[in-house]
DRENDOZA-22177 format. One line per field, with one value per residue (C-alpha): x, y, z. Coordinates in nm, 4 decimals. Layout:
<pts>
X: (X; ...)
Y: (Y; ...)
Z: (Z; ...)
</pts>
This chain:
<pts>
X: (0.3585; 0.2116; 0.1707; 0.3424; 0.6534; 0.6502; 0.6111; 0.9165; 1.1195; 1.0107; 1.1119; 1.4573; 1.5133; 1.4156; 1.5675; 1.8798; 1.8913; 1.7440; 1.7541; 1.5721; 1.3162; 1.2487; 1.2022; 0.9689; 0.7549; 0.7543; 0.9207; 1.2321; 1.5375; 1.5466; 1.1830; 1.2738; 1.5719; 1.3508; 1.0967; 1.3699; 1.5266; 1.1914; 1.1247; 1.4648; 1.4060; 1.0620; 1.1953; 1.5231; 1.7128; 1.9444; 1.7641; 1.9773; 2.3479; 2.4814; 2.8158; 2.9975; 2.8470; 2.4908; 2.2315; 2.2010; 1.9780; 2.0924; 1.9732; 1.6868; 1.6092; 1.5743; 1.3269; 1.1244; 1.1171; 0.9395; 0.6699; 0.6430; 0.5784; 0.3060; 0.1381; 0.1447; 0.0124; -0.2670; -0.3633; -0.3956; -0.6010; -0.8234; -0.9028; -0.9771; -1.2027; -1.3952; -1.4226; -1.7696; -1.6761; -1.4908; -1.2293; -1.3228; -0.9798; -0.6538; -0.3374; -0.0871; 0.2646; 0.3373; 0.6806; 0.6910; 0.9673; 0.9132; 0.8662; 0.5519; 0.4496; 0.4643; 0.2604; -0.0102; -0.0042; -0.3248; -0.5089; -0.3906; -0.5163; -0.8557; -0.8827; -0.7943; -1.0389; -1.3178; -1.2712; -1.1454; -1.2852; -1.1477; -0.7843; -0.5731; -0.2131; 0.0872; 0.2950; 0.6698; 0.8440; 1.2101; 1.4766; 1.4444; 1.7586; 1.6009; 1.2588; 1.4135; 1.5793; 1.2560; 1.0569; 1.3188; 1.3188; 0.9356; 0.9110; 0.7086; 0.4136; 0.4211; 0.6666; 0.6697; 1.0399; 1.3031; 1.3917; 1.3021; 1.3907; 1.5369; 1.5150; 1.3462; 0.9845; 0.9617; 0.7407; 0.8021; 0.5414; 0.6261; 0.4548; 0.5785; 0.8851; 0.9794; 1.2514; 1.5146; 1.6300; 1.8730; 1.6661; 1.7697; 1.6184; 1.4867; 1.7269; 2.0236; 2.1167; 2.3417; 2.4854; 2.5369; 2.2618; 2.2866; 2.4544; 2.7824; 2.8811; 3.1714; 2.9233; 2.7100; 3.0197; 3.0703; 2.7634; 2.6724; 2.4476; 2.1558; 2.0474; 1.8957; 2.1099; 2.4374; 2.2821; 2.0332; 2.0510; 2.0439; 2.3395; 2.5509; 2.4718; 2.5886; 2.9214; 2.9603; 2.8998; 3.2038; 3.4201; 3.3546; 3.4697; 3.7673; 3.6265; 3.6617; 3.3412; 3.1551; 2.9991; 2.6906; 2.4301; 2.2188; 1.8722; 1.6032; 1.3366; 1.1872; 1.0545; 1.4022; 1.5610; 1.3028; 1.3418; 1.7221; 1.6938; 1.4436; 1.6821; 1.9576; 2.1797; 2.2478; 2.1186; 1.9154; 1.8532; 1.4870; 1.1868; 0.9933; 0.6663; 0.7522; 0.7813; 0.4914; 0.3621; 0.7046; 0.7603; 0.4212; 0.4899; 0.8325; 1.0195; 1.2142; 1.3412; 1.4540; 1.8106; 1.8880; 2.2082; 2.1845; 2.3558; 2.2412; 2.0290; 1.8588; 1.4841; 1.3331; 1.1665; 0.9366; 0.7861; 0.5269; 0.7134; 0.5802; 0.6371; 0.4836; 0.3746; 0.2425; 0.0848; -0.1737; -0.4574; -0.5229; -0.1695; -0.1639; -0.4947; -0.3633; -0.0517; -0.2758; -0.4618; -0.1274; -0.0367; -0.3653; -0.3324; 0.0297; -0.0682; -0.3505; -0.1012; 0.1383)
Y: (6.0566; 6.0268; 6.3083; 6.0893; 6.0790; 6.4588; 6.4782; 6.2571; 6.4640; 6.7876; 6.6535; 6.5404; 6.8671; 7.0954; 6.8884; 6.8147; 6.4645; 6.1259; 6.0168; 6.3261; 6.3022; 5.9385; 6.0328; 6.3252; 6.1114; 5.7995; 5.5967; 5.3828; 5.5348; 5.2654; 5.3491; 5.7173; 5.6325; 5.4111; 5.6928; 5.9362; 5.6821; 5.6128; 5.9867; 6.0460; 5.7507; 5.8808; 6.2302; 6.1090; 6.3660; 6.3628; 6.5628; 6.5220; 6.4908; 6.3142; 6.4090; 6.4042; 6.7481; 6.6236; 6.6262; 6.9090; 6.9841; 6.9767; 7.2540; 7.0313; 6.9478; 7.3173; 7.3596; 7.0580; 7.1845; 7.5029; 7.3016; 7.0446; 7.3190; 7.4706; 7.1343; 7.0237; 7.3592; 7.3539; 7.0017; 7.1082; 7.4128; 7.2030; 6.9570; 7.2390; 7.4164; 7.1141; 6.8853; 6.9148; 6.7704; 6.9915; 6.8048; 6.7210; 6.8366; 6.9602; 6.9636; 7.2355; 7.2122; 7.5727; 7.7028; 8.0372; 8.2736; 8.3629; 8.7333; 8.6348; 8.3756; 8.6406; 8.8985; 8.8233; 8.4426; 8.3880; 8.6499; 8.4753; 8.1352; 8.2829; 8.4464; 8.1242; 7.9162; 8.1658; 8.1188; 7.7593; 7.5714; 7.2408; 7.3552; 7.2628; 7.3650; 7.1726; 7.4700; 7.4722; 7.7838; 7.8106; 8.0448; 8.1387; 7.9489; 7.6196; 7.7117; 7.7914; 7.4485; 7.2691; 7.4502; 7.3630; 6.9974; 6.9982; 6.9150; 7.2351; 7.3454; 7.7155; 7.9258; 8.2818; 8.3588; 8.6268; 8.7035; 8.5469; 8.1924; 8.1934; 7.8290; 7.6413; 7.5637; 7.8057; 8.1160; 8.3962; 8.6685; 8.9855; 8.9927; 9.2723; 9.4639; 9.5462; 9.7787; 9.6712; 9.8738; 9.8532; 9.8022; 9.8202; 9.7880; 10.1179; 10.0669; 10.1104; 10.4747; 10.6252; 10.9757; 11.0181; 11.0714; 10.9246; 10.6294; 10.5473; 10.1931; 10.2120; 10.2667; 9.9741; 9.7535; 9.7987; 9.5812; 9.2327; 9.2208; 8.9843; 8.8750; 8.5977; 8.2935; 8.3241; 8.2257; 8.5167; 8.8641; 9.0581; 8.8624; 8.8990; 9.2694; 9.3173; 9.1584; 9.3716; 9.6937; 9.6256; 9.4903; 9.7970; 10.0246; 9.8049; 9.7566; 9.4353; 9.2349; 9.2409; 8.9433; 8.8437; 8.6091; 8.4345; 8.2842; 8.1719; 8.2512; 8.6017; 8.5622; 8.4650; 8.7677; 9.0003; 8.8418; 8.8694; 9.2356; 9.3088; 9.1431; 9.3801; 9.0987; 9.2952; 9.5167; 9.3401; 9.4011; 9.3356; 9.4571; 9.7100; 9.5514; 9.2588; 9.4690; 9.7153; 9.6326; 9.6594; 9.9950; 10.1293; 10.0207; 10.1857; 9.8662; 9.8710; 10.1699; 10.2187; 10.3474; 10.6245; 10.5034; 10.6301; 10.3041; 10.1278; 9.8230; 9.6209; 9.5804; 9.2372; 9.1664; 8.8647; 8.6576; 8.3833; 8.1063; 7.7820; 7.5262; 7.6574; 7.3281; 7.1706; 7.4886; 7.5556; 7.8022; 7.7222; 7.7988; 8.1233; 8.2237; 8.1480; 8.3528; 8.6465; 8.6155; 8.6312; 8.9480; 9.1136; 9.0229; 9.1418; 9.4749; 9.5191; 9.4671; 9.7136)
Z: (-1.7165; -1.3656; -1.1176; -0.8587; -1.0759; -1.1004; -0.7209; -0.6787; -0.9252; -0.7547; -0.4128; -0.5315; -0.7192; -0.4298; -0.1483; -0.3575; -0.2169; -0.3102; 0.0547; 0.1883; -0.0913; -0.0040; 0.3607; 0.2794; 0.0452; 0.2686; -0.0065; -0.0243; -0.1906; -0.4641; -0.5479; -0.5812; -0.8029; -1.0211; -1.0684; -1.1732; -1.4091; -1.5771; -1.6125; -1.7726; -2.0059; -2.1027; -2.1815; -2.3266; -2.1180; -1.8189; -1.5496; -1.2364; -1.1644; -0.8586; -0.7049; -0.3731; -0.3002; -0.3512; -0.6275; -0.8793; -1.1774; -1.5359; -1.7669; -1.8858; -1.5232; -1.4387; -1.7253; -1.6120; -1.2524; -1.3626; -1.5420; -1.2600; -1.0040; -1.2219; -1.2885; -0.9231; -0.8077; -1.0680; -0.9650; -0.6013; -0.6963; -0.9248; -0.6464; -0.4017; -0.6530; -0.7856; -0.4844; -0.3310; 0.0045; 0.2490; 0.4479; 0.8046; 0.9134; 0.7671; 0.9763; 0.8901; 1.0292; 1.1272; 1.2215; 1.4023; 1.5128; 1.8778; 1.8074; 1.6147; 1.8733; 2.1473; 1.9545; 1.6970; 1.6591; 1.8668; 1.6585; 1.3418; 1.4596; 1.5520; 1.2102; 1.0265; 1.2315; 1.1638; 0.7886; 0.7780; 1.0805; 0.9490; 0.9901; 1.2906; 1.3517; 1.4755; 1.5955; 1.6504; 1.7803; 1.6825; 1.5477; 1.1806; 1.0756; 1.1804; 1.0425; 0.7030; 0.6864; 0.7753; 0.5059; 0.2429; 0.3580; 0.3431; 0.7134; 0.7719; 0.5592; 0.6489; 0.8476; 0.9800; 0.9816; 0.9325; 0.5730; 0.2415; 0.1418; -0.2093; -0.3090; -0.5949; -0.5143; -0.2185; -0.1949; 0.0575; 0.1188; 0.3146; 0.6565; 0.8810; 0.9931; 1.3536; 1.4801; 1.7316; 2.0304; 2.3191; 2.6343; 2.9988; 3.3424; 3.4787; 3.7694; 3.5363; 3.4805; 3.2136; 3.2355; 2.8612; 2.6061; 2.3502; 2.5194; 2.3387; 2.2501; 2.4962; 2.7817; 2.6692; 2.6579; 3.0311; 3.0813; 2.9659; 2.6616; 2.6026; 2.2571; 2.0520; 1.9534; 1.7625; 1.4303; 1.4368; 1.2823; 1.6161; 1.7549; 1.4411; 1.4239; 1.7833; 1.7031; 1.3891; 1.5860; 1.8013; 1.5194; 1.3011; 1.5848; 1.6814; 2.0313; 2.2323; 2.2242; 2.5571; 2.7304; 2.5280; 2.6733; 2.4075; 2.4440; 2.2002; 2.4612; 2.4560; 2.8106; 2.9331; 2.7633; 2.9210; 3.2667; 3.2545; 3.1566; 3.4340; 3.6815; 3.5605; 3.4346; 3.1196; 2.8394; 2.5747; 2.2061; 2.1394; 1.9406; 2.1551; 2.0405; 2.2691; 2.5857; 2.5631; 2.9102; 3.0753; 2.9032; 3.0138; 3.3712; 3.3632; 3.4505; 3.1242; 2.9262; 2.5681; 2.5431; 2.2991; 2.1351; 1.7749; 1.6794; 1.3599; 1.4306; 1.1560; 1.1297; 1.1754; 0.8393; 0.8590; 0.5777; 0.5421; 0.3600; 0.2141; -0.0610; -0.3826; -0.5388; -0.2194; -0.0837; -0.3491; -0.3136; 0.0538; 0.1746; -0.0225; 0.1381; 0.4873; 0.4162; 0.3164; 0.6478; 0.8281; 0.6341; 0.7292; 1.0981; 1.1065; 0.9505; 1.2020; 1.4844; 1.3286)
</pts>
């Protein structure tokens, strides 16, 4: 049994698609199908089931996936431990939620380069929904995103947690303290895109109280959200860690609302089998840097 065959099986099993596995491994789909067929013939067991809904694992396939992940991970760790030559360079495809990009990402990169000077990053900033999909499809090696990814072959390590607050321009005054939801609803609100936790939570606040939803502007850009709030276009929901300077200067103020807002819980997420010892070490650096910022 070849490691390449196990890699192919692992890709099909985790991506749940022969076509996506072929694309991720730079193979043709018939070559992927042939590898899986030979593996099933060698083991004498049906490992994968194809249907209109996609590809799924049989019971035997689930057992093999556990062993395949362990073997592939051990192979990566063995090469890293035994190989005498350090790589001249190693490109890591890094996906980052903008809250991280706007806070401690530069400190993280400096810390990684100090310990692993051969590493370079190809960085993509996006919302966590998209980052999660790219990690699962193996298009991203490591992602700092909201929440854990519960998928076969994926590891998520806790990074940091940030509170959310309603924030307004200092030019906007409210007579009531705490500010009730009805008073907030008289203004436009500004949040992250519709697929994100802050946006969904805003909608739920009004639905739970049977209030009509206000106008909600959505943007994936933190700088745009801050600029719109400073220009008094609306009240935003944002992590105060992103606006420390504006708060110190008195241009933005935190509103006391006593309304429940979720924390932003971030993780470092990567493919377990492909990540190996190096990716785990980089994730630990991210945890340390995030804690220092906190």
